[in-house]
Backbone bond lengths (Angstrom), bond angles and torsions (degrees), N, CA, C in turn:
res aa  C-N    CA-C-N  psi(-1)  N-CA   C-N-CA  omega(-1)  CA-C   N-CA-C  phi
1 M - - - 1.440 - - 1.524 108.96 -
2 D 1.264 113.87 123.75 1.453 119.69 -179.71 1.527 108.07 -110.24
3 M 1.364 115.00 116.15 1.457 118.73 -178.77 1.524 108.97 -89.17
4 S 1.292 115.26 130.20 1.452 118.56 178.25 1.528 109.26 -83.97
5 S 1.298 115.05 145.06 1.466 118.65 -179.00 1.521 109.75 -82.68
6 I 1.303 114.63 154.01 1.461 120.65 179.06 1.521 107.67 -81.20
7 E 1.306 114.40 133.93 1.455 118.91 -179.54 1.520 109.61 -73.81
8 M 1.325 115.54 128.55 1.460 121.11 179.96 1.522 109.24 -93.08
9 K 1.303 115.40 135.51 1.452 119.96 177.09 1.520 108.52 -106.22
10 E 1.301 114.94 143.95 1.455 119.97 179.52 1.514 109.19 -80.47
11 I 1.315 114.95 132.04 1.455 120.49 178.72 1.522 107.62 -110.54
12 R 1.291 115.81 123.72 1.464 120.22 178.83 1.524 109.31 -109.64
13 V 1.319 114.27 126.97 1.452 120.44 178.80 1.521 107.38 -107.55
14 P 1.322 116.90 124.07 1.467 118.96 179.86 1.536 110.96 -61.71
15 S 1.309 115.18 142.97 1.462 119.54 -177.29 1.524 112.09 -63.75
16 T 1.310 117.60 -21.12 1.469 119.55 178.23 1.523 111.56 -70.80
17 L 1.331 117.44 -21.61 1.461 120.35 178.51 1.523 112.09 -83.81
18 I 1.318 117.32 -21.66 1.458 121.09 -179.48 1.524 107.64 -91.15
19 L 1.296 115.36 91.36 1.456 120.81 -179.21 1.523 108.74 -114.01
20 E 1.308 116.77 106.88 1.453 120.75 176.43 1.510 108.11 -103.23
21 R 1.299 115.02 125.22 1.463 118.96 177.45 1.514 109.27 -80.69
22 R 1.311 115.38 136.01 1.462 119.51 174.99 1.512 108.54 -77.44
23 P 1.334 116.88 141.00 1.463 118.43 176.21 1.528 110.38 -64.14
24 S 1.304 116.07 150.38 1.462 119.51 -177.86 1.531 110.73 -71.20
25 F 1.316 115.19 163.95 1.456 122.25 178.76 1.527 110.50 -60.81
26 T 1.325 116.41 -45.10 1.466 121.38 -179.03 1.521 111.14 -62.51
27 Y 1.318 116.86 -43.95 1.461 121.02 178.79 1.527 110.78 -60.89
28 T 1.320 117.13 -41.70 1.455 121.15 -179.50 1.524 111.37 -65.19
29 V 1.323 117.14 -42.23 1.465 120.52 179.10 1.529 110.54 -67.29
30 L 1.330 117.54 -43.58 1.463 120.60 178.57 1.520 111.98 -64.05
31 K 1.314 117.36 -38.89 1.458 121.58 177.76 1.525 110.08 -64.38
32 S 1.325 117.43 -39.44 1.461 121.81 177.94 1.522 111.14 -66.18
33 C 1.327 116.64 -43.37 1.473 120.52 178.95 1.526 111.26 -64.07
34 A 1.310 116.83 -42.27 1.464 120.51 179.68 1.525 111.27 -64.65
35 T 1.324 116.88 -40.76 1.456 120.93 178.55 1.524 110.63 -64.43
36 A 1.324 116.75 -45.88 1.466 121.06 179.78 1.525 111.03 -64.54
37 L 1.320 117.24 -39.67 1.460 120.69 179.28 1.529 111.13 -65.80
38 A 1.321 117.03 -41.74 1.469 120.33 178.51 1.529 110.65 -62.22
39 L 1.321 116.97 -43.99 1.466 120.07 178.23 1.519 111.58 -64.37
40 A 1.322 117.59 -40.57 1.460 121.21 -179.41 1.530 111.63 -66.66
41 V 1.322 117.38 -40.69 1.471 120.41 179.75 1.523 110.41 -66.61
42 M 1.325 116.84 -43.95 1.469 119.44 178.25 1.525 111.08 -62.57
43 S 1.317 116.82 -43.73 1.465 119.50 -179.06 1.530 110.62 -68.76
44 F 1.336 118.18 -33.40 1.460 120.24 177.17 1.521 110.80 -59.15
45 F 1.325 116.86 -48.39 1.462 119.34 -178.46 1.525 111.67 -65.92
46 I 1.305 117.26 -40.75 1.467 120.14 179.07 1.529 110.29 -65.53
47 L 1.332 117.46 -44.95 1.459 120.84 179.13 1.520 111.83 -65.92
48 N 1.316 118.04 -37.89 1.459 121.85 179.57 1.525 111.02 -65.07
49 V 1.312 116.89 -46.04 1.469 120.30 178.81 1.527 110.55 -64.01
50 S 1.323 116.84 -40.99 1.464 120.21 179.07 1.522 111.43 -64.00
51 A 1.324 117.11 -43.85 1.461 120.73 179.70 1.525 111.80 -65.80
52 I 1.323 117.25 -39.02 1.465 120.39 177.57 1.528 109.98 -64.88
53 A 1.327 116.91 -39.43 1.467 119.63 178.46 1.528 110.84 -63.97
54 V 1.322 117.37 -42.41 1.470 120.36 178.50 1.526 110.14 -64.83
55 L 1.323 117.93 -42.39 1.463 120.59 177.41 1.526 111.95 -63.87
56 A 1.320 117.39 -36.68 1.466 120.49 177.45 1.524 110.97 -65.64
57 I 1.317 116.84 -40.43 1.473 120.47 177.56 1.522 110.07 -64.70
58 L 1.342 116.86 -44.35 1.465 120.05 177.92 1.527 111.72 -63.20
59 A 1.323 117.39 -38.83 1.460 121.00 178.09 1.522 111.00 -64.59
60 A 1.319 116.77 -38.24 1.462 120.39 178.93 1.525 111.23 -69.14
61 I 1.325 116.72 -37.49 1.466 120.21 -179.59 1.531 110.51 -70.64
62 R 1.317 117.51 -42.87 1.472 121.85 -176.08 1.531 113.12 -85.61
63 H 1.306 117.96 -11.20 1.471 123.36 -177.79 1.529 111.32 58.20
64 R 1.307 116.09 42.08 1.461 122.40 178.01 1.519 109.22 -129.98
65 A 1.318 114.94 154.07 1.460 119.70 175.14 1.534 108.36 -79.70
66 V 1.305 116.06 138.23 1.455 121.65 -178.18 1.518 108.92 -120.11
67 D 1.333 115.66 142.98 1.461 121.23 175.79 1.531 107.79 -81.19
68 F 1.312 116.55 109.93 1.461 120.48 -175.55 1.528 113.11 -75.07
69 S 1.329 117.48 -10.36 1.459 118.96 176.72 1.531 111.36 -70.56
70 V 1.322 116.74 -14.49 1.465 121.16 176.15 1.530 109.78 -61.34
71 A 1.316 116.43 -36.44 1.464 120.93 179.91 1.528 110.95 -61.41
72 Y 1.323 115.54 -40.00 1.463 120.00 179.77 1.521 111.28 -74.83
73 R 1.328 115.33 -51.26 1.463 120.32 -172.28 1.518 114.23 -67.11
74 Y 1.308 116.70 -46.87 1.457 119.88 -169.75 1.522 114.68 -102.86
75 F 1.311 117.47 -8.63 1.462 118.23 -178.83 1.523 113.05 -125.29
76 A 1.316 118.03 -59.96 1.468 120.96 -171.72 1.527 112.87 -69.34
77 A 1.314 117.86 -46.02 1.465 120.07 -177.17 1.528 112.58 -66.46
78 P 1.348 119.55 -48.72 1.477 117.95 177.84 1.530 112.68 -64.63
79 S 1.322 116.87 -36.83 1.468 119.53 178.70 1.523 111.29 -65.33
80 A 1.311 116.72 -42.85 1.471 120.43 178.93 1.526 110.98 -65.41
81 L 1.323 117.43 -35.82 1.461 120.51 176.64 1.525 110.85 -64.97
82 G 1.327 116.40 -42.66 1.464 120.20 176.23 1.515 112.23 -63.64
83 I 1.320 116.68 -40.81 1.466 120.87 177.81 1.524 110.20 -65.04
84 F 1.346 117.40 -37.20 1.458 120.51 177.49 1.529 110.83 -61.09
85 V 1.327 116.82 -46.01 1.462 120.40 -178.83 1.524 110.63 -63.37
86 I 1.324 116.70 -46.20 1.468 120.66 -179.67 1.527 110.81 -64.94
87 A 1.335 116.54 -42.24 1.468 120.37 179.89 1.525 111.04 -68.03
88 L 1.326 117.93 -34.95 1.457 120.73 178.37 1.523 110.44 -65.18
89 I 1.308 117.05 -45.47 1.466 120.26 178.68 1.529 109.98 -63.07
90 G 1.320 116.58 -46.15 1.465 120.23 -179.98 1.519 112.90 -63.59
91 S 1.321 116.94 -42.02 1.470 118.87 -178.96 1.527 111.56 -72.08
92 L 1.342 117.51 -33.06 1.463 119.19 174.93 1.523 110.60 -62.73
93 V 1.323 116.24 -45.15 1.469 119.69 178.52 1.525 110.01 -62.16
94 F 1.333 116.98 -46.22 1.464 121.12 -177.53 1.528 111.68 -63.21
95 F 1.335 117.22 -49.53 1.461 119.60 -175.37 1.524 112.70 -72.21
96 F 1.340 118.25 -31.41 1.462 118.70 176.11 1.525 111.29 -72.39
97 R 1.321 117.54 -33.05 1.472 119.16 174.15 1.529 110.05 -66.97
98 E 1.327 116.06 -40.99 1.461 120.50 178.45 1.538 110.20 -63.83
99 R 1.324 115.92 -37.35 1.461 120.87 -179.58 1.505 111.97 -67.02
100 S 1.333 117.39 -34.90 1.461 120.61 -175.97 1.524 113.24 -78.76
101 R 1.312 117.85 -10.12 1.475 120.13 179.39 1.505 111.48 -74.37
């Protein structure tokens, strides 16, 4: 049994019918801020847990009590702030390039 293929017809859509609205400037900036904030919050928690684990290992090795708030104050919070700034710049560049296409 030989099945014949269905003949495909070319469909042409006039370019005047393809109207894509560009996202607004405000939407693009808000989308960039939300993306950067989400990345910064996720990285804050990951960095905080990692720093607490390292401090716990150091406390066990040295047999001393360690202030675990050091992980938050001096490592996780400044790192997350830096990641927020870098992610905001990167997402602004990415979303504005996407918007201009």
